C-alpha positions in Angstrom: 10.1 24.4 24.5 7.5 23.2 22.6 4.1 22.7 24.0 2.0 19.5 24.0 -0.5 20.9 21.6 2.4 21.9 19.1 3.9 18.4 19.4 0.4 16.7 18.5 -0.1 18.9 15.7 3.5 17.9 14.3 2.9 14.2 14.9 -0.4 14.5 13.1 1.2 16.2 10.3 3.9 13.7 9.9 1.3 10.9 10.1 -0.5 12.4 7.1 2.5 12.7 5.2 3.2 9.1 5.6 -0.5 8.1 5.0 -0.4 10.2 2.0 2.1 7.4 0.2 -0.6 4.7 1.1 -2.9 3.7 -1.8 -6.1 1.9 -0.8 -8.5 0.5 -3.5 -12.3 0.4 -2.5 -14.2 -2.1 -4.4 -18.1 -1.7 -3.3 -21.0 -1.7 -5.5 -23.3 0.5 -3.2 -21.8 3.9 -4.2 -23.0 5.9 -1.0 -21.0 3.3 1.2 -18.1 3.2 -1.2 -17.9 7.2 -1.1 -18.3 7.3 2.7 -15.6 5.2 3.2 -13.4 7.0 0.6 -14.3 10.3 2.3 -13.3 8.9 5.7 -10.1 7.6 4.8 -9.2 10.5 2.6 -9.7 12.7 5.8 -7.1 10.3 7.4 -4.5 11.2 4.7 -4.9 7.9 2.7 -4.9 8.2 -1.2 -8.2 6.2 -2.3 -10.0 5.1 -5.4 -13.2 3.5 -5.7 -14.5 1.0 -8.1 -18.1 -0.4 -8.1 -17.9 -3.9 -9.9 -15.6 -6.8 -9.9 -14.6 -6.6 -13.7 -13.4 -3.0 -13.2 -11.6 -4.0 -10.1 -9.7 -7.0 -11.8 -8.7 -4.6 -14.6 -7.5 -2.2 -12.0 -5.5 -4.5 -10.1 -3.9 -6.2 -13.1 -2.5 -2.8 -14.1 -1.8 -1.0 -10.7 -0.4 -1.6 -7.2 -2.1 -0.8 -4.0 -1.1 -1.0 -0.4 -4.5 -2.4 0.8 -7.9 -3.5 -0.9 -11.1 -3.0 0.9 -13.2 -5.6 -1.0 -17.0 -6.2 -0.8 -18.1 -9.9 -1.5 -21.4 -9.2 -3.4 -20.5 -7.5 -6.5 -21.8 -7.5 -10.2 -19.6 -9.1 -12.9 -17.1 -10.9 -10.4 -17.7 -11.5 -6.6 -15.0 -10.7 -3.9 -14.3 -14.5 -3.5 -13.3 -14.8 -7.2 -11.3 -11.5 -7.0 -9.5 -12.8 -3.9 -8.4 -15.9 -6.1 -6.5 -13.4 -8.4 -5.4 -10.8 -5.5 -3.8 -13.3 -3.0 -1.0 -13.8 -5.7 -0.1 -10.1 -5.9 0.6 -10.0 -2.1 -1.7 -7.3 -1.6 -3.3 -7.2 1.8 -7.4 -7.5 1.8 -10.1 -6.7 4.2 -13.3 -7.9 3.2 -16.5 -5.7 3.7 -19.8 -7.2 3.4 -23.2 -7.9 4.7 -22.5 -11.6 4.6 -21.7 -12.2 8.3 -22.2 -15.8 8.5 -19.1 -17.9 10.3 -18.9 -19.9 7.1 -18.4 -16.8 5.1 -16.0 -15.2 7.3 -13.8 -18.5 7.6 -13.9 -18.9 3.8 -12.8 -15.3 3.3 -9.9 -15.6 5.8 -8.9 -19.1 4.5 -8.6 -17.6 1.1 -5.9 -15.2 2.5 -8.0 -11.9 3.8 -6.3 -10.2 6.5 -9.5 -9.2 8.1 -13.4 -9.2 7.6 -15.7 -6.6 8.6 -19.6 -7.0 8.6 -22.0 -4.3 7.5 -23.3 -2.1 9.5 -20.2 -0.9 10.9 -18.6 2.2 12.5 -16.1 4.2 10.4 -13.9 4.3 13.5 -13.8 0.7 13.7 -12.8 0.4 9.9 -10.1 3.1 10.4 -8.6 1.1 13.3 -8.6 -2.4 11.3 -7.1 -0.6 8.3 -4.4 0.6 10.4 -3.7 -2.5 12.2 -3.3 -4.3 8.7 -1.1 -1.7 7.4 1.3 -1.7 10.4 1.4 -5.5 10.0 2.7 -5.0 6.4 5.1 -2.2 7.6 3.1 0.5 5.6 2.8 2.7 8.6 5.8 1.5 10.7 8.0 4.5 11.6 10.8 2.0 11.8 11.3 -0.6 9.1 14.0 -3.1 9.1 14.5 -4.9 5.9 17.2 -6.0 3.7 19.9 -5.2 6.2 18.6 -1.5 6.5 17.0 0.4 9.1 14.6 3.0 7.9 13.2 5.8 9.9 10.1 7.1 8.1 9.8 10.0 10.4 13.4 11.3 10.3 13.8 10.0 6.7 17.0 8.5 7.5 18.4 5.3 6.3 21.3 3.2 8.1 23.1 0.1 7.4 25.4 -1.2 10.2 24.6 1.9 12.2 26.1 4.0 9.4 23.8 6.5 7.7 23.3 6.4 3.9 23.0 9.6 1.9 20.0 9.5 -0.2 18.2 12.1 -2.8 14.5 12.6 -2.1 13.5 10.7 -4.9 15.9 7.7 -4.1 14.6 7.6 -0.4 11.0 7.4 -1.7 11.8 4.7 -4.2 13.6 2.7 -1.4 10.5 3.1 1.0 8.1 2.1 -1.8 10.1 -1.3 -2.3 10.6 -1.6 1.4 6.8 -1.5 1.9 5.8 -3.9 -0.9 8.7 -6.7 -0.5 8.5 -9.6 -2.9 6.1 -7.7 -5.0 6.8 -6.9 -8.8 6.5 -3.2 -9.3 6.0 -1.9 -12.4 7.9 1.1 -13.8 4.5 3.0 -14.2 3.7 2.1 -10.7 7.0 3.4 -9.4 7.0 6.7 -11.5 3.5 7.3 -10.7 3.9 7.0 -7.1 7.2 8.9 -6.7 7.0 11.4 -9.5 3.2 11.8 -10.0 1.8 12.0 -13.5 1.9 9.5 -16.4 4.9 7.5 -17.2 6.3 7.8 -20.7 7.1 4.7 -22.2 10.9 4.4 -22.9 11.7 6.8 -20.2 14.9 5.9 -18.2 14.2 7.9 -15.4 13.0 5.1 -13.2 15.9 3.0 -13.9 18.5 5.4 -13.2 17.2 6.3 -9.9 16.5 2.8 -9.0 20.1 1.8 -10.1 21.6 4.5 -8.1 19.6 3.8 -5.1 20.3 0.2 -5.3 24.0 0.8 -5.2 23.9 3.1 -2.5 22.2 0.8 0.0 23.8 -2.2 -1.2 20.7 -4.1 -2.5 22.5 -5.3 -5.7 21.3 -9.0 -5.0 18.0 -8.2 -3.3 16.6 -5.7 -5.7 16.1 -7.8 -8.9 15.1 -6.6 -12.2 11.9 -8.1 -13.7 11.9 -8.4 -17.5 9.6 -6.1 -19.1 8.0 -5.2 -15.9 10.1 -3.3 -13.5 11.7 -4.3 -10.2 11.3 -6.7 -7.2 12.5 -6.6 -3.7 13.3 -10.2 -2.5 13.8 -10.5 1.1 
């Protein structure tokens, strides 16, 4: 029989595996703060990237999909509120991180669609907790995801429809999970390839399309998983 210490290590390992699929963009112009956040989130297993101005962040958001954005308000180039006007249409959850702690600023950020608002200075443990709450709200960390008639168990990596298991390859499962964690969001072929296979997508490659089509047929998402012309795919639920 396994002891409690072994079980805790196993659970921590499985949690780190799930977290490694989560991509977080940190947009903060104070590099020491940005790098501290990145280091702390990376230790928790998240895949993080830092940018230090609004223009670079806008370019990045346009070409890449993230699971969560940590966004400062006072940024050079374009401030966080201006960026939020663009981000809100992508469906990506946002947590504002800023020194502007007035009630009006908080209300403005929340009304614009931010999921949370944390004021500097803050404890890293509080930020980690808020990140986890938002990710769970968006089914990014939930071990059981029910979507599109499917039940996905991210611990056992199993998929069921009507209590019957569906046999998927590892790549098909990872693609399925990516769509399940990003419903109603258009995912570029480049994004799917980078998140599932790693490396750079080769223009004209049919790898993503073939795997998506096989997965879509197996799970019965012929109607739910829509092709987005010249972009990729979107799960409509």
